[in-house]
Residue frames relative to the residue before (quaternion, step in Angstrom):
aa qw qx qy qz dx dy dz
M 1.0000 0.0000 0.0000 0.0000 0.00 0.00 0.00
H 0.1146 -0.7852 0.6075 0.0363 3.55 -0.97 0.93
A 0.1774 -0.7507 0.6220 0.1343 3.54 -1.31 0.36
L 0.0881 -0.7725 0.6282 0.0293 3.54 -1.16 0.71
C 0.1482 -0.7910 0.5903 0.0632 3.57 -0.88 0.99
R 0.0677 -0.7800 0.6221 0.0028 3.55 -0.95 0.96
T 0.2417 -0.7720 0.5737 0.1282 3.58 -0.91 0.95
I 0.1388 -0.7670 0.6250 0.0421 3.55 -0.93 1.04
R 0.1035 -0.7894 0.6032 0.0477 3.59 -0.79 1.01
F 0.1228 0.7814 -0.6024 0.1070 3.55 -1.04 0.81
A 0.3293 -0.7150 0.5777 0.2159 3.54 -1.28 0.39
I 0.2303 -0.7042 0.6484 0.1751 3.52 -1.25 0.59
N 0.1200 -0.8268 0.5494 0.0086 3.53 -0.44 1.29
A 0.6332 -0.5547 0.3830 0.3805 3.55 -1.19 0.54
S 0.7123 0.3791 -0.2362 0.5413 3.56 1.08 -0.71
P 0.4401 -0.7049 0.4812 0.2791 3.61 -0.87 0.86
R 0.5967 0.5679 -0.3676 0.4317 3.60 1.21 -0.28
N 0.0033 -0.8050 0.5904 -0.0577 3.55 -0.65 1.16
P 0.6298 -0.5197 0.3920 0.4237 3.62 -1.16 0.37
S 0.4147 -0.7160 0.5051 0.2454 3.56 -1.04 0.76
A 0.6665 0.4956 -0.3036 0.4669 3.59 1.14 -0.56
F 0.2767 -0.7548 0.5809 0.1279 3.55 -1.03 0.93
H 0.0111 0.8450 -0.5324 0.0497 3.59 -0.42 1.21
N 0.8350 0.1717 -0.0167 0.5225 3.59 0.93 -0.84
G 0.1189 -0.8215 0.5563 0.0405 3.56 0.16 1.26
Y 0.5922 0.5748 -0.3722 0.4245 3.57 1.11 -0.60
G 0.7330 0.4023 -0.2278 0.4989 3.58 0.87 -0.91
G 0.5913 -0.5896 0.3475 0.4266 3.55 1.25 -0.38
F 0.0128 -0.7733 0.6338 0.0098 3.54 -1.16 0.75
P 0.4252 -0.2340 -0.8554 0.1812 1.52 -1.59 1.93
P 0.5007 -0.6317 0.4865 0.3370 3.59 -1.17 0.50
V 0.6264 -0.5191 0.4096 0.4128 3.55 -1.26 0.25
M 0.0122 -0.7647 0.6442 -0.0143 3.53 -1.00 0.94
G 0.8211 0.0623 -0.0804 0.5616 3.57 -0.71 1.07
F 0.7690 -0.3046 0.2597 0.4984 3.56 -0.85 -1.04
G 0.1905 0.8050 -0.5357 0.1694 3.58 0.95 0.84
S 0.3615 -0.7135 0.5600 0.2160 3.55 -1.29 0.40
V 0.3440 -0.7517 0.5347 0.1755 3.56 -0.99 0.91
H 0.0730 -0.7973 0.5992 -0.0036 3.57 -0.95 0.94
E 0.1537 -0.7608 0.6203 0.1129 3.55 -1.29 0.45
L 0.1430 -0.7477 0.6424 0.0889 3.52 -1.21 0.71
D 0.1456 -0.7387 0.6511 0.0960 3.57 -0.89 0.96
I 0.0729 -0.8142 0.5757 -0.0160 3.56 -0.44 1.25
T 0.0884 -0.8112 0.5780 0.0038 3.57 -0.59 1.18
C 0.1114 -0.7814 0.6135 0.0249 3.54 -0.77 1.14
E 0.1381 -0.7906 0.5910 0.0811 3.56 -1.22 0.45
G 0.3414 0.7228 -0.5530 0.2350 3.54 -1.20 0.57
E 0.6231 -0.5184 0.4225 0.4056 3.54 -1.30 -0.40
L 0.5364 -0.6421 0.4489 0.3138 3.56 -1.17 0.60
G 0.5163 -0.6154 0.4973 0.3277 3.53 -1.19 0.62
R 0.5191 -0.6731 0.4268 0.3087 3.57 -0.87 0.92
D 0.7234 0.4471 -0.2498 0.4631 3.59 0.94 -0.84
T 0.7770 0.3803 -0.1838 0.4667 3.59 0.95 -0.85
G 0.3291 -0.7174 0.5368 0.2981 3.57 1.00 -0.78
Y 0.5197 0.6241 -0.4053 0.4196 3.56 1.34 0.17
L 0.3948 -0.6050 0.6187 0.3089 3.48 -1.34 0.35
I 0.7364 -0.1837 0.1510 0.6334 3.54 1.04 -0.96
D 0.5264 -0.5912 0.4981 0.3539 3.56 -1.14 0.59
I 0.4692 -0.6997 0.4511 0.2945 3.60 -0.71 1.02
K 0.5886 0.5688 -0.3775 0.4331 3.60 1.14 -0.49
A 0.6069 0.5406 -0.3547 0.4621 3.58 1.15 -0.54
I 0.6167 0.5157 -0.3427 0.4861 3.58 1.10 -0.67
D 0.6344 0.5347 -0.3275 0.4521 3.57 0.95 -0.90
R 0.6808 0.4936 -0.2992 0.4509 3.58 0.81 -0.99
A 0.6632 0.5094 -0.3132 0.4501 3.57 0.91 -0.90
A 0.6868 0.4811 -0.2921 0.4600 3.58 0.89 -0.91
R 0.7186 0.4572 -0.2620 0.4537 3.56 0.90 -0.90
S 0.6736 0.4554 -0.3101 0.4927 3.59 1.22 -0.19
T 0.7589 0.3330 -0.1933 0.5252 3.61 1.22 -0.28
V 0.7952 0.3516 -0.1945 0.4542 3.58 0.31 -1.26
V 0.6822 0.5092 -0.3131 0.4211 3.59 0.74 -1.01
P 0.7042 0.4331 -0.3063 0.4719 3.67 0.74 -0.83
A 0.6260 0.5369 -0.3502 0.4441 3.61 1.05 -0.67
L 0.6723 0.4802 -0.3002 0.4768 3.59 0.89 -0.89
T 0.6431 0.5285 -0.3220 0.4510 3.57 0.99 -0.83
R 0.6711 0.5095 -0.3028 0.4454 3.57 0.85 -0.96
V 0.6974 0.4604 -0.2851 0.4694 3.58 0.83 -0.96
R 0.6256 0.5460 -0.3465 0.4364 3.60 0.97 -0.79
I 0.7119 0.4418 -0.2574 0.4814 3.60 0.97 -0.82
E 0.7718 0.3878 -0.1974 0.4637 3.58 0.84 -0.99
H 0.7989 0.1242 -0.0431 0.5869 3.61 1.07 -0.70
P 0.0584 -0.8741 0.4807 0.0391 3.61 0.61 1.11
T 0.6790 0.4621 -0.3093 0.4793 3.63 1.18 -0.25
H 0.3790 0.7371 -0.4835 0.2813 3.61 1.24 0.13
D 0.5632 -0.6135 0.4460 0.3277 3.57 -1.14 0.72
P 0.3346 -0.7770 0.4893 0.2118 3.65 -0.42 1.10
A 0.6047 0.5609 -0.3726 0.4255 3.62 1.06 -0.59
A 0.6753 0.4706 -0.2903 0.4881 3.59 0.90 -0.90
L 0.6238 0.5436 -0.3340 0.4515 3.57 1.05 -0.75
L 0.6472 0.5170 -0.3256 0.4559 3.60 0.94 -0.83
A 0.6357 0.5291 -0.3317 0.4537 3.59 0.97 -0.81
A 0.6636 0.4941 -0.3045 0.4720 3.58 0.95 -0.85
C 0.6557 0.5116 -0.3097 0.4608 3.58 0.98 -0.81
A 0.6143 0.5586 -0.3489 0.4346 3.59 1.03 -0.74
S 0.6394 0.5243 -0.3229 0.4605 3.57 1.00 -0.79
Q 0.6564 0.4967 -0.3088 0.4765 3.59 0.96 -0.84
L 0.6567 0.5142 -0.3104 0.4562 3.56 0.95 -0.86
A 0.6292 0.5445 -0.3349 0.4422 3.59 0.95 -0.86
D 0.6645 0.5040 -0.3016 0.4620 3.59 0.99 -0.81
A 0.6991 0.4823 -0.2671 0.4553 3.59 1.13 -0.63
L 0.6490 0.5255 -0.3139 0.4518 3.60 1.24 -0.28
P 0.4340 -0.7084 0.4888 0.2661 3.62 -1.04 0.70
V 0.7170 0.3046 -0.2296 0.5834 3.60 1.31 -0.04
S 0.6723 -0.5156 0.3469 0.4022 3.57 -1.28 0.18
L 0.3287 -0.6995 0.6021 0.2004 3.54 -1.09 0.85
Q 0.2745 -0.7701 0.5555 0.1514 3.58 -0.76 1.05
K 0.7700 -0.2129 0.1804 0.5738 3.58 0.81 -1.01
I 0.1744 -0.7494 0.6268 0.1226 3.51 -1.35 0.31
C 0.1215 -0.7814 0.6107 0.0408 3.56 -0.92 0.99
W 0.1622 -0.7858 0.5950 0.0470 3.56 -0.79 1.10
R 0.1339 -0.7827 0.6049 0.0604 3.58 -0.60 1.17
L 0.2119 -0.8009 0.5525 0.0915 3.54 -0.41 1.26
S 0.7575 0.0009 -0.0314 0.6521 3.56 1.32 -0.26
P 0.6598 -0.4877 0.3548 0.4482 3.62 -1.19 0.07
Y 0.7456 0.4175 -0.1934 0.4821 3.59 1.24 -0.37
F 0.7595 0.3087 -0.1536 0.5517 3.59 1.25 -0.27
S 0.0988 0.8031 -0.5809 0.0883 3.58 -0.82 0.99
L 0.2096 -0.7255 0.6414 0.1352 3.50 -1.38 0.44
E 0.0725 -0.8063 0.5869 0.0164 3.59 -0.95 0.87
Y 0.0942 -0.7828 0.6146 0.0221 3.54 -0.99 0.95
A 0.1512 -0.7866 0.5958 0.0580 3.57 -0.82 1.06
M 0.5043 -0.6899 0.4336 0.2857 3.57 -0.87 0.97
N 0.6834 0.4822 -0.2998 0.4589 3.61 1.11 -0.53
D 0.7394 0.2774 -0.2060 0.5778 3.60 1.27 0.09
P 0.0422 -0.8950 0.4433 0.0257 3.57 0.71 1.12
G 0.6370 0.5724 -0.3393 0.3892 3.61 1.14 -0.29
I 0.7736 0.3301 -0.1614 0.5162 3.58 1.23 -0.25
V 0.1683 -0.7063 0.6698 0.1556 3.49 -1.43 0.28
L 0.3221 -0.7316 0.5675 0.1975 3.59 -1.04 0.79
M 0.1500 -0.7893 0.5935 0.0468 3.56 -0.78 1.09
R 0.0450 -0.7961 0.6034 -0.0031 3.58 -0.85 1.00
Q 0.0073 -0.7810 0.6239 -0.0262 3.55 -0.96 0.94
A 0.3145 -0.7742 0.5262 0.1573 3.58 -0.86 0.98
F 0.0758 -0.7521 0.6543 0.0230 3.52 -1.23 0.76
E 0.2133 -0.7711 0.5830 0.1413 3.57 -1.27 0.23
F 0.0675 0.7586 -0.6480 -0.0054 3.52 -1.20 0.62
C 0.3306 -0.7351 0.5666 0.1709 3.53 -1.16 0.70
A 0.1458 0.7967 -0.5718 0.1304 3.59 -0.75 1.00
G 0.3306 -0.7173 0.5772 0.2073 3.53 -1.26 0.54
H 0.0381 0.7982 -0.6010 0.0124 3.58 -1.17 0.48
R 0.1828 -0.7273 0.6458 0.1434 3.47 -1.42 0.21
L 0.3052 -0.7432 0.5649 0.1881 3.58 -0.85 0.94
H 0.2230 0.7674 -0.5548 0.2314 3.55 -0.57 1.22
N 0.1617 -0.7641 0.6196 0.0786 3.55 -1.07 0.85
E 0.3993 -0.7624 0.4616 0.2148 3.57 -0.43 1.26
S 0.6597 0.5280 -0.3182 0.4298 3.60 1.11 -0.56
L 0.6686 0.4738 -0.2957 0.4910 3.59 1.27 -0.15
S 0.5721 -0.5823 0.4496 0.3627 3.55 -1.24 0.43
P 0.6593 -0.4927 0.3723 0.4289 3.60 -1.22 0.33
E 0.6494 0.5219 -0.3216 0.4499 3.58 1.00 -0.82
E 0.6610 0.4981 -0.3099 0.4680 3.59 0.97 -0.84
N 0.6338 0.5274 -0.3310 0.4589 3.58 1.01 -0.76
R 0.6645 0.4932 -0.3092 0.4686 3.58 0.92 -0.84
R 0.6463 0.5174 -0.3223 0.4591 3.57 1.04 -0.78
L 0.7059 0.4724 -0.2674 0.4550 3.59 0.93 -0.89
F 0.8313 0.2779 -0.0895 0.4730 3.56 0.78 -1.07
G 0.3288 -0.7888 0.4791 0.2004 3.59 1.26 -0.10
K 0.8416 -0.1019 0.0979 0.5213 3.58 -0.96 -0.92
C 0.5951 0.5847 -0.3630 0.4150 3.59 1.15 -0.52
N 0.6476 0.4984 -0.3159 0.4821 3.60 1.30 -0.14
N 0.3467 0.7474 -0.5035 0.2604 3.61 1.23 0.08
M 0.5985 -0.6329 0.3618 0.3322 3.55 -0.89 1.00
S 0.7225 0.4435 -0.2546 0.4652 3.60 0.94 -0.82
G 0.4499 -0.7169 0.4366 0.3052 3.59 1.25 -0.11
H 0.2104 -0.7344 0.6239 0.1644 3.54 -1.34 -0.28
G 0.3440 -0.7759 0.5003 0.1712 3.58 -1.21 0.22
H 0.1881 -0.7532 0.6192 0.1180 3.52 -1.39 0.25
N 0.3213 -0.6242 0.6519 0.2867 3.47 -1.38 0.28
Y 0.1764 -0.8205 0.5390 0.0712 3.56 -0.10 1.32
K 0.2090 -0.7341 0.6315 0.1365 3.54 -1.10 0.79
L 0.1319 -0.7969 0.5893 0.0179 3.55 -0.77 1.12
E 0.0137 0.8064 -0.5902 0.0351 3.58 -0.83 0.98
P 0.1528 -0.7756 0.6071 0.0806 3.60 -0.38 1.19
E 0.2377 -0.7513 0.6030 0.1240 3.56 -1.13 0.76
I 0.1265 -0.8293 0.5442 -0.0053 3.54 -0.44 1.31
V 0.3503 -0.7117 0.5697 0.2149 3.57 -1.00 0.85
V 0.1538 -0.7708 0.6152 0.0617 3.56 -0.72 1.13
N 0.2478 -0.7756 0.5682 0.1192 3.57 -0.58 1.19
L 0.3383 -0.7893 0.4781 0.1844 3.58 -0.40 1.22
S 0.6168 0.5468 -0.3562 0.4400 3.60 1.18 -0.36
M 0.6062 0.5443 -0.3544 0.4590 3.59 1.25 -0.26
P 0.5283 -0.6227 0.4592 0.3497 3.63 -0.90 0.80
E 0.6016 -0.6134 0.3734 0.3498 3.55 -0.96 0.87
E 0.6645 0.5262 -0.3157 0.4265 3.58 0.96 -0.81
R 0.6831 0.4658 -0.2886 0.4829 3.61 1.22 -0.32
R 0.5491 0.6209 -0.3977 0.3934 3.58 1.25 -0.15
L 0.6068 -0.5327 0.4413 0.3915 3.52 -1.31 0.34
S 0.2646 -0.7829 0.5456 0.1394 3.58 -0.58 1.14
M 0.6484 -0.5246 0.3792 0.4006 3.55 -1.24 0.37
P 0.6485 0.5026 -0.3541 0.4488 3.68 0.84 -0.73
I 0.6534 0.4968 -0.3233 0.4709 3.62 1.00 -0.75
L 0.6273 0.5217 -0.3397 0.4680 3.60 0.97 -0.78
E 0.6630 0.5010 -0.3144 0.4589 3.58 0.92 -0.84
E 0.6232 0.5253 -0.3384 0.4703 3.59 1.04 -0.70
I 0.6475 0.5256 -0.3139 0.4538 3.58 0.97 -0.88
V 0.6878 0.4761 -0.2875 0.4664 3.58 0.83 -0.97
E 0.6313 0.5306 -0.3314 0.4583 3.58 0.99 -0.80
K 0.7118 0.4754 -0.2658 0.4434 3.57 0.80 -1.01
H 0.8087 0.3519 -0.1543 0.4453 3.56 0.75 -1.03
V 0.7770 0.2754 -0.1754 0.5382 3.63 1.15 -0.38
L 0.7423 0.4372 -0.2694 0.4303 3.58 0.51 -1.14
A 0.6752 0.4859 -0.3051 0.4637 3.60 0.86 -0.89
R 0.6657 0.5175 -0.2892 0.4532 3.57 1.17 -0.61
F 0.8254 0.2816 -0.0963 0.4796 3.58 0.90 -0.95
D 0.5891 0.6178 -0.3886 0.3469 3.62 1.04 -0.60
H 0.8401 0.0273 -0.0915 0.5340 3.55 -0.93 1.07
R 0.4955 0.6016 -0.4561 0.4297 3.54 0.96 0.98
N 0.3749 -0.6159 0.6219 0.3058 3.49 -1.38 0.27
L 0.3966 -0.7663 0.4466 0.2369 3.57 -0.34 1.23
N 0.6675 0.5207 -0.3084 0.4339 3.60 1.02 -0.72
T 0.7989 0.3135 -0.1443 0.4926 3.59 0.99 -0.76
D 0.7583 0.4105 -0.2032 0.4638 3.60 1.12 -0.56
T 0.7388 0.3741 -0.2217 0.5148 3.62 1.22 -0.08
E 0.5129 -0.6314 0.4867 0.3183 3.55 -1.18 0.60
E 0.6510 0.5726 -0.3223 0.3800 3.55 0.94 -0.92
F 0.8092 0.2226 -0.0868 0.5368 3.59 1.04 -0.78
A 0.2648 0.8045 -0.4979 0.1863 3.59 1.22 0.40
D 0.5543 -0.6167 0.4481 0.3343 3.57 -0.98 0.87
G 0.8410 0.1891 -0.1588 0.4814 3.54 -0.92 0.99
K 0.7776 0.3027 -0.1692 0.5245 3.61 1.18 -0.34
G 0.7670 0.3564 -0.1868 0.4998 3.57 1.00 -0.77
L 0.7028 -0.4314 0.3553 0.4403 3.52 -1.33 -0.31
N 0.5351 -0.5643 0.5078 0.3707 3.54 -1.24 0.47
P 0.3748 -0.7922 0.4312 0.2146 3.65 -0.52 1.11
T 0.0942 0.7728 -0.6090 0.1520 3.55 0.52 1.24
V 0.6305 -0.5322 0.3822 0.4162 3.58 -1.19 0.35
E 0.5947 0.5612 -0.3649 0.4452 3.59 1.15 -0.58
H 0.6840 0.4682 -0.2838 0.4820 3.58 0.92 -0.90
I 0.6256 0.5374 -0.3468 0.4467 3.59 1.00 -0.75
A 0.6411 0.5122 -0.3256 0.4698 3.60 0.96 -0.81
M 0.6592 0.5098 -0.3106 0.4573 3.59 0.94 -0.86
V 0.6712 0.4920 -0.3025 0.4646 3.58 0.89 -0.91
C 0.6310 0.5224 -0.3392 0.4624 3.61 0.96 -0.78
Y 0.6315 0.5170 -0.3321 0.4728 3.58 0.99 -0.79
Q 0.6803 0.4979 -0.2950 0.4497 3.59 0.83 -0.96
L 0.6627 0.5026 -0.3036 0.4647 3.58 1.06 -0.69
L 0.7496 0.4293 -0.2118 0.4571 3.58 1.07 -0.72
V 0.5760 0.6596 -0.3886 0.2865 3.59 1.01 -0.75
E 0.7139 0.4397 -0.2768 0.4695 3.63 0.85 -0.85
P 0.6461 0.4961 -0.3461 0.4655 3.67 0.90 -0.70
V 0.6335 0.5094 -0.3369 0.4752 3.60 1.03 -0.71
K 0.6352 0.5229 -0.3221 0.4684 3.58 1.01 -0.81
A 0.6525 0.5090 -0.3102 0.4680 3.58 0.98 -0.84
G 0.6654 0.4926 -0.2925 0.4786 3.57 1.20 -0.53
G 0.6168 -0.6008 0.3260 0.3903 3.57 1.28 0.13
A 0.6824 0.4435 -0.2902 0.5034 3.59 1.20 0.37
T 0.3937 -0.6857 0.5572 0.2536 3.54 -1.37 0.02
L 0.2886 -0.7308 0.5946 0.1705 3.55 -0.93 0.96
Q 0.2804 -0.7954 0.5181 0.1426 3.57 -0.48 1.20
R 0.7563 -0.2254 0.1786 0.5876 3.56 0.89 -0.96
V 0.2788 -0.7224 0.6055 0.1838 3.51 -1.39 0.19
T 0.1275 -0.7551 0.6377 0.0828 3.55 -1.09 0.79
V 0.0608 -0.7748 0.6289 0.0198 3.56 -0.98 0.91
W 0.1744 -0.7616 0.6184 0.0839 3.57 -0.88 1.03
E 0.2015 -0.7501 0.6114 0.1515 3.57 -1.00 0.79
S 0.7543 0.0207 -0.0571 0.6537 3.56 1.36 -0.19
D 0.6588 -0.5057 0.3526 0.4312 3.59 -1.22 0.07
R 0.7113 0.4400 -0.2576 0.4838 3.60 1.27 -0.13
T 0.7737 0.3098 -0.1468 0.5328 3.59 1.20 -0.35
S 0.1112 0.7890 -0.5954 0.1029 3.56 -0.81 1.04
G 0.2582 -0.7279 0.6128 0.1670 3.52 -1.30 0.50
I 0.1421 -0.7915 0.5929 0.0420 3.57 -0.97 0.88
Y 0.1235 0.7884 -0.5939 0.1025 3.56 -0.89 0.97
P 0.5291 -0.3248 -0.7742 0.1236 1.51 -1.58 1.98
A 0.5800 -0.6151 0.4105 0.3417 3.56 -1.14 0.64
């Protein structure tokens, strides 16, 4: 079994009239006009490869299917019914897209901004996964009190420097949205932001994790690796999210654009 992911970019503009000529799929079509909003769809298909082509599916077939079903549906609802539930809309669009594809649709992810996305998987039709990004700045030093100074330097290198160093951490909780629950009872974005602010950002932002926090205190807490930070963020958020009527599936924390920790995996 193979999987192939194709990204479709498009703008939803205030005017329904868009250019008829297609010139720039990389930048998105329709292009932004006026105060339009830019969206991305990650469409993942699965199946076996064609013997003659080595393709799972021609990417142009994915483009045609998405641009004939999902893009016009999202555009129409965004303009005519701007308060419509986007999670339920994505689920409906996924069904239409699956019917238009010659291979199996595995999942579709809709990025409404660089920081907010919704994902629907065909094998779990009752839910949508909601992801929202946050940022906090913190300093840390990687050090294990049970090891000698030489062993610490060998294991952690520059990250063991006595004065420590810092990161702009990106935090992304992944929330399970139950489509059978009325929208007004679901965890809203403002409530999620309040939860993350109270339980993570206020605790860690502009702090030295080794000296200013209980969770990572030198000699008593965890070594503040990105793996441990992701785990602690999950533990801090899971019960407040549950109390808000939702389920926290996992948390991802990036310490750089190349390194992230995910918990639970």
